[in-house]
C-alpha positions as CSV (number, residue, x, y, z in Angstrom):
1,X,132.2,87.1,77.3
2,X,129.4,86.9,74.6
3,X,128.5,90.0,72.4
4,X,125.1,89.1,71.5
5,X,122.5,91.1,73.6
6,X,120.4,88.1,74.2
7,X,123.5,86.2,75.7
8,X,124.4,89.1,77.8
9,X,121.0,89.6,79.1
10,X,120.5,85.9,79.9
11,X,123.9,86.0,81.8
12,X,122.9,89.1,83.5
13,X,120.0,87.3,84.8
14,X,122.2,84.4,86.1
15,X,124.5,86.9,87.9
16,X,121.9,88.8,89.5
17,X,120.3,85.1,90.7
18,X,123.6,84.7,92.3
19,X,123.4,87.9,94.2
20,X,126.1,89.8,92.0
21,X,124.4,93.0,91.3
22,X,127.4,94.8,90.1
23,X,128.1,92.3,87.6
24,X,124.5,91.7,86.4
25,X,124.1,95.7,85.7
26,X,127.3,95.5,83.7
27,X,126.0,92.8,81.8
28,X,122.5,94.3,81.3
29,X,124.0,97.7,80.3
30,X,126.3,95.9,77.6
31,X,123.3,94.1,76.4
32,X,121.7,97.3,76.0
33,X,124.7,98.7,74.3
34,X,124.8,95.8,71.9
35,X,120.7,96.2,71.1
36,X,119.4,99.5,72.6
37,X,115.8,98.3,71.9
38,X,116.2,95.1,73.7
39,X,113.3,95.0,76.0
40,X,114.2,92.2,78.2
41,X,117.7,93.8,79.2
42,X,115.6,97.1,80.0
43,X,113.2,95.2,82.3
44,X,116.0,93.4,84.0
45,X,118.3,96.4,84.5
46,X,115.2,98.1,85.8
47,X,114.2,95.5,88.3
48,X,118.0,94.9,89.3
49,X,118.0,98.7,90.1
50,X,114.7,98.5,92.0
51,X,115.9,95.7,94.4
52,X,119.1,97.5,95.0
53,X,117.5,100.5,96.2
54,X,118.0,102.8,93.2
55,X,114.4,103.9,92.2
56,X,115.4,106.9,90.3
57,X,117.4,104.9,87.9
58,X,115.0,102.4,87.8
59,X,112.2,104.7,86.8
60,X,114.4,106.2,83.8
61,X,115.1,102.7,82.4
62,X,111.7,101.4,82.9
63,X,110.4,104.3,81.2
64,X,112.2,103.3,78.3
65,X,110.9,99.8,78.5
66,X,107.4,101.2,78.4
67,X,108.4,103.0,75.3
68,X,109.7,100.1,73.6
69,X,106.6,97.6,75.1
70,X,103.8,99.8,76.6
71,X,101.5,96.6,77.1
72,X,104.1,94.5,78.9
73,X,102.5,93.8,82.3
74,X,105.6,93.6,84.3
75,X,106.8,97.0,83.1
76,X,103.6,98.7,84.1
77,X,103.3,97.0,87.4
78,X,107.0,98.1,88.2
79,X,106.1,101.6,86.9
80,X,102.8,101.6,89.0
81,X,104.7,100.6,92.4
82,X,107.4,103.5,91.4
83,X,104.8,106.1,90.6
84,X,102.8,105.0,93.7
85,X,105.9,105.4,96.0
86,X,106.0,109.0,94.7
87,X,102.8,109.7,95.5
88,X,101.8,109.9,91.7
89,X,98.9,107.9,92.2
90,X,97.0,108.8,89.1
91,X,100.0,107.6,87.0
92,X,100.1,104.3,89.0
93,X,96.7,103.9,88.5
94,X,96.9,104.5,84.8
95,X,99.8,101.8,84.3
96,X,98.0,99.1,86.9
97,X,95.1,99.5,84.4
98,X,97.2,98.5,81.7
99,X,98.1,95.1,83.5
100,X,95.7,92.1,82.9
101,X,94.7,90.5,86.2
102,X,95.9,86.9,85.1
103,X,99.4,88.5,84.4
104,X,99.4,90.4,87.7
105,X,102.0,89.6,90.2
106,X,101.8,89.5,93.9
107,X,101.6,93.3,95.0
108,X,99.3,94.1,92.2
109,X,96.3,94.2,94.4
110,X,97.9,96.1,97.2
111,X,99.2,98.6,94.6
112,X,96.0,99.1,93.2
113,X,94.2,99.4,96.6
114,X,96.8,102.1,97.6
115,X,96.1,104.1,94.6
116,X,92.5,103.9,94.7
117,X,92.4,105.0,98.3
118,X,94.9,107.7,97.9
119,X,92.9,109.1,95.1
120,X,89.7,109.0,97.3
121,X,88.0,106.4,95.0
122,X,86.3,104.4,98.0
123,X,83.6,102.6,95.5
124,X,86.4,101.4,93.2
125,X,88.1,100.4,96.4
126,X,85.1,98.4,97.5
127,X,84.7,96.6,94.2
128,X,88.4,95.8,94.4
129,X,88.0,94.2,97.9
130,X,85.1,91.9,96.5
131,X,87.4,90.9,93.6
132,X,90.1,90.3,95.8
133,X,88.2,88.4,98.4
134,X,86.6,86.3,95.5
135,X,90.0,85.3,94.4
136,X,91.0,81.6,95.1
137,X,95.0,82.1,94.7
138,X,95.4,84.4,97.7
139,X,96.9,83.1,101.0
140,X,95.7,84.2,104.5
141,X,98.3,86.5,105.2
142,X,98.2,88.3,101.7
143,X,94.3,88.7,102.8
144,X,95.2,89.9,106.3
145,X,97.7,92.6,104.7
146,X,95.1,93.8,102.0
147,X,92.5,93.9,104.9
148,X,94.9,96.0,106.9
149,X,95.1,98.4,103.9
150,X,91.4,98.6,103.7
151,X,91.1,99.3,107.4
152,X,93.4,102.0,107.2
153,X,91.8,103.7,104.2
154,X,88.6,103.7,106.4
155,X,86.9,100.7,104.8
156,X,86.9,98.8,107.9
157,X,83.4,96.9,107.2
158,X,85.0,95.5,103.8
159,X,88.3,94.8,105.8
160,X,86.5,92.8,108.6
161,X,84.5,90.9,106.0
162,X,88.0,89.7,104.5
163,X,89.3,88.7,107.7
164,X,86.3,86.9,108.9
165,X,86.4,84.9,105.6
166,X,90.2,84.2,106.3
167,X,89.3,83.0,109.8
168,X,86.9,80.6,108.4
169,X,89.7,78.9,106.5
170,X,92.5,79.6,109.3
171,X,90.6,79.8,112.4
172,X,93.9,79.4,114.4
173,X,96.0,81.9,112.2
174,X,97.8,84.3,114.7
175,X,97.9,87.0,111.5
176,X,94.2,86.6,110.9
177,X,93.5,87.3,114.5
178,X,95.8,90.0,114.8
179,X,94.3,91.8,111.7
180,X,90.9,91.4,113.3
181,X,91.9,92.9,116.5
182,X,93.8,95.7,114.7
183,X,90.6,96.6,112.5
184,X,88.1,96.2,115.4
185,X,90.0,98.6,117.4
186,X,90.5,101.1,114.7
187,X,86.9,100.9,113.9
188,X,85.6,101.9,117.3
């Protein structure tokens, strides 16, 4: 095995992609032993721990990654997901605000919406819903999921607006029609 932190980290990524989580974890930890400030190894280990159901361990590693690279979007988005999952929505929101929209991954908007709704910030949630609705790189299923979150948070009008827009582009889509039914039923 190599001793170089970059090589160990890269091999860890390969093992993770091969669904060999135990080997990947050992390689990421060896990379960190070789270079304790290796941000990539911190991030990769944190994400591996997240995907293998160890959020507490992932949080610890990602906090270290954040200390090393506080502006890194993937670190902030992962921390937001972990904090949101623990009900720490102010912390989640603080990390999400550090993620530039163009660097955001797919779960960014739902994470942000969940935090805004949990913190009882409906005006900001409405603004986010408009921004999300204007996004061109969102498919119908993502729109439905987002709309269901809106409806569940008491913003039925905004949810229905998103779903109606999705229906115009996908008129026969079962998820869109289902979402319309759920939100309409809940709004009554």
